N, C-alpha and C positions, 0 to 999 in steps of 0.2 A: 335538235334545235327546239328548243322550249316554243310551244304552239299557243300557250294563252296565259293571260295574265289575270285581273281578280276574279273576271268571270267567272273561271272554274272553280273561285272560291263563294262566288255570294249568288251571281244568279245564273251566267252564262245562259243563259235565257229561261229562264222557270218560267214556263208554258208559256207557250207561242212564241210570238216574234220578236221577243226580248231580244236577244240576241241581234239585233239588229231590229228590232222590235224599234227601233227606230231609226231612220234613215232619215229623218226627220228631223233637221237640227234648225240652225236660223232661221225665220223666215227671209223668204225675198221680199215681201212686202209686209209692211206693218199689219193691215188688216186683215192679212190671215194670222195674226195671231189673236184676233178676237180682244186686242186690247190689251192684253196682259200675257210677256213672253218673259221668262227668266231665265238664262242658258248657260251652263259654262262646258264649250266644247274644246274640248282638246284634243289635238292630233292623236289619234291611237296608234298605239306600238303593232307592229306588223306582225307581230306572232298572236296576237288577238284571236280568240275563238270568237269571228262578229264583232259587233258594236254595240253600247249601251248607254241607253241616256247616262248623263252624270250627277250628280246628286245636288248641281246647284240648280238645276233645269226646273224648273215648276210645272211648265209646259211649252208647247211648240206647234205652231199653228202652219207649219206648211209641209207638203211631202218632197220639199224639192231641198236636198243634202247639202249644206254651206259646208262644213264636216262634220265627221263621225266623233263621238263622245267616249272616252276612256284613258286610260293612262296616263302618259304625260305629255305635254307640249314640248315642242324643241324648238331652241331659239332660230327664228330666221335671220337675225341680225347680230351673230356676237361680233361679227369683223367691225360693227360701227358702234363699239363698246365702249367710249372711252369715258372713263369720270369727269374729264373736262366740258365733256358736251352738256348744255344748259338746256334746260327744257323751255319747249316755246314758249313767248310771250301769251300771255292772256287774252284769246280772242271774246267775241260778242255772240250777242244772237244766244242761239241753242248750244254752239263751241262753249261760249262763255259759260251757260248751266251745265256741259257735261265736264268741262276740267273742275269746277268746283264740286261735280259729283265724283270725280275720280280723286281728287286730293279729300275729300270728305273719309272715301273708302282708305285711301291711303293713311291717313290720321287715326282710323279705327271711331271717327264719327259717326257712326252709322244710322242714328237716328235722327242726324242733319243729312245724310244721304237720302234720305228715304220722304222727305220733305214735301218735293216735288212729284210722287210718283200718284198717278191717277189712280180710281176707287179701287177697279178689278188690282192691280200691281201692289196696292197700300194689304190687298187682302191675301196677296199669294205670298208676298217677298214683305213681310215685317222685318225691324230691324233685326233682332235675332235670326232671323234666317239667312237674311243680307251677309250678315257676318260670319256665318257657317260657310256660305258660299266663298267669300273673300278668303276665309281660311282654308277650303282646300283650292282654291287656284293658289296660293301661297303654297301649299303643300306639295303641291304639283311643279310649279314654273318658277321655286323658292322664294324671296322678298323681294318685294318691290323698291326699282328702284331710282325711278323718274320717268314723268312723260316725256315722249319722241317727237308726237308729230299728233296733227288732227286733221281732220278731213269730213265732209257733209256732203250726203246724198238726198236728194229731194223725190219725194216720189209722192202720188194719190191712188188711191184705190178708194172704191165706194166712195167718191165724192168728199172725200176726206183726204187732208195734206199732213204728209208727215216729213220730219225733219229725220235723217241718219244720220248719226253723228261718230266716227270711231277717232276714239281718241288711241294711240299706239304708245303703248307704255312697256318700258323694261323692265324683266326682273332678273333674279340672280342666272335664271337656266333659261328663261323664253322671253320672247318679246312675245305681247299680247294687245290683241285691241279687242278693246272695251265697245259695246256694241251699244248704244243709249239710242233709242227709238223716241220723238219728240208729237205730241200732237200740235195742233196751231196754236193752241192755247200754254205751252210748254210745261205740259204735263208730260211725265214718263210712261209711255205705256208700252214699253219691251227693253230688255236687256241680256245681253250677251255678253261670254268672253269668249273669243273666236282668234287661234293661233295668229298672228300677223304675218300676209301675206307680201314677198316680197314685191315690187313693181318692178318689172323690166322693163329695158329701153330698147325696143325694137323687136326681132322674132327669137322666140323661144323656141329651142332645141327639145324636141321630143324623144325619149328613148323606153322602147317597151321591154320589157324584158318576165322572164317566169320564173319563180324561185320555187320548188321542191323542198317544202317544209315538211319533213316528218311525214311523207306519203298525201299531203297536202300541198296541191301545184294552186298558188297566187300570181298572179297577174300583176306586175308592179309598172306604171308609169313615172320614168322621171320627168320633169320639168327642171331644166337649165336656162339662165338667162343671166345677161347683166343688166344692174340695176346703175341709177343717173350717176353714181358715184365710180360709175366701168369696173366695179366688183361683180364676181360672179355668187350668182346664188342659186338655190334650189331646192325644189319640194318634190316630194313623193305620194301619189295615188295609188292606192293598193285595191285596185279595181275590184276584188272578188271578193272583198270584204266591205266594199261602198263607204272607205275611206279617203278624204279628198284634203290635198293640201299639207300634208305632213309635213313641217321645213325641216330641215338641215342647218346646225350652228354653224357649221364649217364647210367650207368646199374651197379646193384647190383644182384648177382643171387648166394647165398649161402643158404645152409638148406633148398631146395626144396621151396626158395622164389625167385620173377623173379620181379624187377620194373626196367623198363623203363622210361626213359625222355627225351623228344624233346624240351627244354625250349621253344626256337624258335617257335615253331610250338600250343604249348600250349599244349603240349600230354605227359599224363603220363598213363603207363601201370601197374598195380600192380595186380598178382597171383601168385597161389600155388600149385606147383606139386602133382600129387597124387601118393599112392601110389606106382603105377603100373610104374610111371617115365616117362609115355607117354600120362599124359594130365595135362594141363594146364590152369586152371580158374582162371578168375580174373575181373576187371574193368580198362575197357577203357574209360580215361576221356581228353575230348578236349573241350576248349573253353566255361566252363561250363556247359558241357554237361556229364553224366557218364552214362556208358553203357555195360551192361555183355557182356564178350567175353572169347572163351573158345577155345584154342589151342588143336590141336594133333601132335604131333609128327609123321612125314613122313620119309620117304627115299631117295624121289627127289622131284625137284619140278611139278607140274602138268603142262603135255604140254597141250596149247589149240588145238581142234580139229579143224580142217576146211576142213569138207569134201568136199567143191564146188571149192576149189583151185584147177585147170586144171593139170595135172601131162602129160608130154612130154611120146612117139611122139604125135605130133598134127595131122589131118589129113588136115591140111592147111599148106602153107607156113608163117614161122616166119624171120622176115627179121628184121635186125639191121639197123636203118637208121640215119640218120643225115641231118637238114637243119638248114637256115641261117634268121636270122630278120635283113637284112643287116644295115637300119637305126640303131638299136638299138646294132649294136657291138653284138651279140647274137647269140649262137649257139644252138639248141637246138638239143637234141638224143633223139629216141625213138624207140619203136617197132610197125614195120607196118604189120598184121597180114591179110592173103591174099586166097581166096578161092580158089582152085587148080582149073584150067581148063583155054582154049583159051578166055572164054568170057571175054569183058570188067566187071569189078564187080562197084557198088555202092560201097559208103565209107562212113564212119563216122570218125569223129576225136571228139576223148573224153576231155573234158575241167575240169581241175579238180577245188576242192573248195578254200577255201582261205587256206594260208598258204603253205610254200612249201611242194610240194607232189610231191613224185616217178612216174613214169608213171604209176603205179597200185596204186595210191591213197593208199598205205598201212596204215591200221589203227589196233590197237591189234593181229597182226599177220593176219587180213580178208587183202583180197586184190582186193577189189569190181572192179576196174578198169579192173584186168585181167581174173575177172569171166564175164563181160560183154562183154570182146572182144571176149574171148573163143564163149561165146553163139554166138554173131552176127555172126562170122565168119564162125562156122559150120552151120550158115543159108543161109551164102550166100553172106554175107557183110563185104567189106573191112572196118578194122580199125586202126586208127591211135592213137597210146596212147602216149604222150611223158614227161619225166622229167620235171618239174616247172625248172624257173632259179635257178643256183645256187646250181642244187640237179643231183645225179648221172655224166651221160656226158652232162648236159649242162651248160653251160658258164654262167654267170651273168651278169647284166649288170652296167654301171657305176656310176647309180641312182638306187633308190629303185623304184622298177616299181609300178604304179599304176593299178587298175582295167583296165582303157582306156590302158595302155601302155601293159598288157596281152592279150587284145585283139588283138593288132598288132600281137601278138605270133601264135593267131589264125590264121588270114590271111595269115601270112608266111607259116602255115602248109597247108591251100587251095592251095597255088600258090605247095607250092612242090608236093602235090597229084597229082595235073592239069598235074603236069611232068611226070608222071609214067603211063607206057606202062600199067599198069594192071587197072587201074582204068577209069570209066568212069567218065569225068570231067563236065560232067553236072548233075552228079547224087551224090552230094559232100553234106554232112550235119554234125551238130555238135551235141554233144551229151553235156549237161552240168551240172554238179552236183554244188549243192549251191552256190556260188561266180560262179562257171562255169554255173550255168544258167542262171547270170545275162548279163553274158558276151556272151553268145550264140544271144541272140537277139539284143545286141549292133553289133556283128560283121555282122547278116545278115540284122537289118537293112540301113546298110552302103556297102554290097556288093549284086551283083545280083548272084553270083558265089555259094551260098548256095540255096541248093534243100530243105531242111527241118531243123528245131531243134527239139531237145528234151530237155524241163527243166527239170530235178530233184531235187526237192526242189529246185528250184531256186527263189532267193527274188526280189522282184517287188514292193518294198516301199526301201526310201534311210535307207543307216544303219545306223543311229541311230536311226530311227522305228524299225528296226529289234532290235538293241539292248535292247528297252524297252521293245520289246514285247517278245522276248528270256529268258532274264532273267526273267520276271515276270511269264513265262508258269514255267522254272525252280524252282523258288522259291516254288509257288505253290505244285508245284508236289512234292517239299519236304516237305510241310507240313509248310510254312511261314505263320506268321501271317500277317494280314492286314497292322499292323502297322511298319512289316519289310519291305514290298512292298513299302509301302511308301520313308522310308527310303532311299532303295535300287532305285526308281525312281529319288530323291533328290538328292543324292549320283552323278550318273549317267549324270544328267544333270547339274550337276555343273561342272565335269569333262570333257563334250562336249563343256560347254560354253568357257572355259578354251583355250580347242583346239582351238575351232575358231577364241577366239579374240585374240592367242600369236601367232602369227607364229613363232618366232625362238624356234625353239626343244628346246634347252638349257633350255631356259626360260619358256618354258612348262611344263616340266619336274617338275623343280623346283615349280611351284603353283599346278601343281598337287598332291604331294606328301607332301604340306605343307596344300594342300586345303582339301584332305582327314584326315589327321592328325586332323586339326580343327573339320572336320566334325564328325567322329568316338567320339573325345573325348565329344561332346556335347551331344552324346545319353544316353540312360540308357543303365544300364549292358543289359539288356535282349534283345533290339536291336543291340547291337553290338554282341551277342553271335550269333543271326541267321544271320548277315551278314557275319560274320566267320571273318578269319585274312585278314583284310581289306587291314592294312596300308604295311604289309610284302611285301603282292601281288600287288599293288600298287607300289611298287618301281620296283618290277621285271618290270613289265606292261608298267610301264608310258613311257619310252622311244620310243618302239612301237605304242604308243597309240599317240605320239606327230610327229611320221613320217610322211612319204608321203603318203603310202596306207591307211593308218587309217586315214586319212585328205579327202582323197578324196572318201572313203568308207563311210564317217558318212554322207555327202552332197549330194551323187552322187542320182539322182532319174534314175529307169529304165524305169519310166513308156512312157516316150516319145521313147523312141527306140524299145518299144513293139509295139506302136501305129504307127511305119514307118517298121515293120514287115510284108510281105505280102505273104511270104511264108510258106507253112504247119506245124505247130507248133504241137506239143503233149506237155503238162502240167502234169507231175505225184507230188503228195505229199502224204505222209503216213499220217494216219488219227492220228498217234502218235507221228508225228514231235514236238518234243517239240523247235527245233532252228528255223525251219523257218514255222510258224503256217499254216495250212492248208487252212482253210477256209479264211482267210484273204487275202493270196497271190493266190490263184486259184481265187477268185471272182474279183481281181486287174486285171489279168491277161485276164479274159472275157471279162471286161467292157474296157481295153487297146485296145485289138486286133480286136472288136466288132467298137469300135470309130474309128480305122484304116483302117477299112472297109475289114478286111481279115476273110473269112468265114470259111476257111480250118483250123479248129483246134478242139481240145480235151482237154480237162481238164481230170483228174478223182483224187480224192481221194481214197487211197488206204487202205480198213480197216487193223489195227491191223500192221501197217510197220511203222518205226519209221524214224528218219532223215536220216540213211544208207537204209534202204527199207529193213530192216529184219525185219519177223516177231517178234515182242516185244510183253511183254505185260504190259508196263507203258511208251516207249519212251524215259525213262530216260537215261543218259550219261553212268550210271555204268552198262545198261543193254548190251552195244555194247559188249565188248568183252565177256559177259559171254554165248552170242547166239550162237552157232555152224552154224546157217546160213549165209553167205555173203551178200546175195541179195534173194528176196523170186523170184522161179521162177514163181508164176504169173506175178511180174513184168517183168522179163526178157522177157517172152512170148508176153505181151503187147507191149513193145517195137518194138521189131523183126516184128510181125506182122502188126502195123505201117506203120516201115518204110518199110519193102517191100510191101505194097498196095500204099506208094506213090511213090516208085520208080518202080512199074509197072515189078518188073522183071519174074515174074510170077512163081516164089521158093517160096519154103515153107519150 
């Protein structure tokens, strides 16, 4: 069974938690959006290796996932699809504004659609970018057909009131909620596109099963219920991929027989309920593959256990802080944890991986940076961790940020720590995970203020090479044939060639979509099935791939920066890392540092650890959520001991 979508072609988690790098989707409260959030959050194909931000989202501000990004939305209300049904009457107030907004989108009047945007939304989502986002939605969900319903939720946050208006719209393939967040003065401060969820009347049934998909076991939770019209509807949560509310567009539930279909995902499940009424056994079909799948009825959703997540009270000071990257016009908000005592403390700045991350680098309810900060601070090392641009309390920039731009944020963090009375300004180091591990030597090579760097699964080859390596490793781990591997490589190379040869983003998106379709149509059925649902996923990710960050990442070579890094370096990789391959990267790190004359470095390939430094069996992305451990204790101890030796505090 195919286990990957476009993630294998484009990002699949290029450095850090980009596979998932965001299980932060639509915010639960507008205040968490920091004023501006635009999102395209579409139901993810089950076969997907993790989940990624869709291209239409410029930023999101909550660690609470409303739905994950990628692939294609399925139609929640296909049974309510009559052409005769009229759009609801025009309401008043914020609802009226939201209706006018949606109508402007449908008419292609993007200048009109943005007229009520607040200052930050205007900067983040100009008409051209809004057009691109809408095109991405229609590429996945089909052409807009009509408005169907509207509802409003009111909320308060940080002494401000917001109206959150949901306009449910029918597209050819899907039902989508256009979620518009209005301030008290009727300005749009947030925008999301999310799969429309059925409103169940009465108790919903929960069915839990485990799909063995090519060696990766995925826990799936069915939610089945009746809507007000008496019809059955159903959604699916892929618990180990962080995907929730994936809707089925067709549901049959009668006489002990169940049939669920999501046409856009090419998913059909057919099963029979046993005499006890508690077990549903059947067959899961997707992309030409057929697998047995049994669900058992449960009373509640399984809760993930995360025993390493620290609990207050802490034996150190926890300080909410903010600082500025003035040239970029960005305010960064974070948490500084400081050991108690009068002495000056060494400090580490944590740098997240690709994709917009919160300060804890939250993924699948794991909080790796919170765990790391807690451990280091208990050992006597102050730690600064901050929300990325546009997340939580951090503001966003006028233009999309590249890796080099994010390095400037780190330099601002160094300046901030040097101004703090608790911190020894001569002992400030950097700890970067994945893309953060690429940023750390970039900063260190240009600043004498960096006392040390720790590279956690840091990539040291061009982004293009990372993606080739990563996609092949993930496909192989899923049992892909050599034929599929070759097709994947060819498709990637074609896409990357388009990006490099086409400066205009909109033209690049068009060429990527047409090029992907042409290539996929030329393949035999077996190879197409091995690659997964590529066309729909390409439509979701192409705008991001054509964007500024991806273009920089694709060609940036970290090796020259490593050669110019002269502070002590610790580089760690997990032996099971399928996203940043350990042998290839660690050898280049050693070569580059040696070539630059740096003799004070260590590299370690840690047995059984994956990209997140969890103790793992295979290293596949599907394991990330299943593993209770957030970071292996041996990795935490190695990092802390190495830092303490190099800052010479005499602490242990």
